[in-house]
N, C-alpha and C positions, 0 to 999 in steps of 0.2 A: 535725370535718375534713369537709368538702362536695368531694364530685366533680360538677362540672357535665358533665352528658353529652347525648348525642341518640342516641335507639336508631338502629343501623345505621350508627353514623361510628365514626370510629376511636378516639373514648372507650372502646372495649371492650376496647383491648387494655390500657389503664391500669387500668380495673376488672376484669379479669382478674388482673393483676400484683397489684394491692392485697388481693384475696382469696389471692393464692397468698403473701403475705406475712403474711395473718393481722393485717392494719389494721381497725381499726375505723372506719368513715367513714358519712356518709349521702349519697345520692345525690340529685342536682336535676336536675332533667329540663329541658331547653332545647329550644323549638322554633327550629330554624336559621332558618327563613323567616319569621318574624316578631320573633325575637330576645327573645321573651317567656319568662318564668319559670314553670313550672307553679307553679300558687298564686300569681300574681301577680309583677309587677315585671320591670324591663328587664334583661335578660342585658348589655347595652354598658354597663349602669351596673356591672355587676360587673367583667366583663372587655370593655375598649374595642375591643379586636380582632374581638369578635363572632362569633369561631366556637369551638369546642370541643377538646381539653378544657381545664378549670380544677378547679386545685385550691385551696382556700380552706382556712387552716390556722385553729384557734381563736382566734387573736389578729389575723384579718382578714388576715392577709398574703394574695397571691395567687401561684400558681404555675402558669405556661402552659406550651404545647408538650410532645408527647408525648414529646419525646425528653428535656425536662428533668424532667419530673415521672417516667418510668420510672426515669433515673439515682438521682433522689431516693428511690424505693420501693428500689431495689437496696441503697443506703447503708443502710436500716435492714432487711435481708433480706439478709444477705452471700451467703446460700445461692442467691439469685438471680442471681448477675453470676458470670462467671469468675473461676477463682482465677491465683494468680500474681502476680508484681511486676508485669507490665502488665496485670492485668485488668481493670480499672476503665477502662483507657484504651482496651483491646480494646472493650469494652463501650460506651464513647462513640462510638468510632468506628464500631462496626455500629448504634447507632440514629442516628447521623448519617447513614450511608449510607442506613438504609432511609427516613428522613425526605426527606432531601434528593435522593435520586436515584432514588426509586421512587413512595414517595407523593406528592410534590407534584406529580409528572406526570400523575396521574389527574384532578385538577381541570380540568386544561388539556386532557386527551383528552376529559372530555365536553363541551367549550366550543367545540371548532374543527369546521371543515367536515371531508369525508374525505380530502382529499390529506393535512394535518399530522396528522390523526389516525394514518395510516398510518405515517409516520415515527414518531410517540410510541408508537404499539403497540411497533415495534422495538426503539426505546429502553428499554420497559419490558421486554419479552422479554430483551434482552440484559444488563440488571440483574439481572434475576432468576437468569439463567444465571451470574453469578458467584457466584450462592451456592448453585448447584445442587450442588457438589461436597461443601458442609458438611452438606448434607440428606439425601446421598443414603448419605455413610460413616457417619454419625451420625444420634441420635434428635434431636438439637437443634443450634442455631446453634454451639453451644460444646463438643457434644461429647455426654454421656449425661447431662448436669445441663441441666434445664431453668431458662433465665434470663429477666428481664424483656423481652429481645430477641425472644424467640420467641411471645409472643401479638401483636406488632406485628407480624412477618413472617407468622404465622398470618391476621391480618386482611388483610392486603394481598393474599398467595395465594389466599384465599379468595374474595376479591373479585375477583380477575382470574379465577378459574374460572368464576365466574357471569358474567364478559363472556366466557366462552368463549374467552379468550387460551391457545394452546397451550402450556401449560407442561409441564415434564419431569414425567415419572410421580411423580419423587421429591418433588416437590409435593404434589402428590395424595396421596401418601402422608402426610406430614408434616401436612398439615391434617388426615386422618384421624386421624394419633394425638393432636394436642392437640384437637380436637373431643371426645374422651372424657374428657377431663381434668374432674374435679368443679368446678375453678373456672371453666371454662368455662360447663360446664350451669350452674353457678348465676349467672355473670351475664349471660347470655343468658336466664333465667327474672326475674331482678331488672330487666332490662332490657323484659320482654314480647314478648322474639322469638322469635316461633314458627318460625321457619324462617331460614335464612343470608340475611342482606340486606348488599349491598354496601355497604362504608361508605365515604361520600362526602367526608370531610374529614378 
């Protein structure tokens, strides 16, 4: 199994989750600008979408999109998903929200002029605000148990902090808690990240 990643991009959320789940996998580094795979080859031959992450299984099947990969990880490590009859669907609900309402706005934010950038900034902050109560009351998004949604929110919140978004203090505390997890430290070591780098995609 291979996880195609780029240092400083959103694939670190999948990397962290897979380490938390105890899965065995190889890392394949991708240059997002040139679409070249470390060691040779074009990434677009693997994933025509051209962006990361992508998870290739031993039989050659490919799974893309953070929400899909993180849900797949949770199915293999039920301790990384919320419990209860609706647990799986609450996880999909959260992953969909993070992907479509917060994550997707950042690439647009980087590409527009100042006036629309200010609007996007407020939209992003409003979406983070909808999650503030959860991380203020509990250690993680779904209470006291870490889930695959947490490395995704961690990556987004840390990036927003690095861009000087005025996030509520509860997000600073949340990022600080998750940064201490061994899986985060190991993922950063394996990706060669010596300091926090904003995930761009």
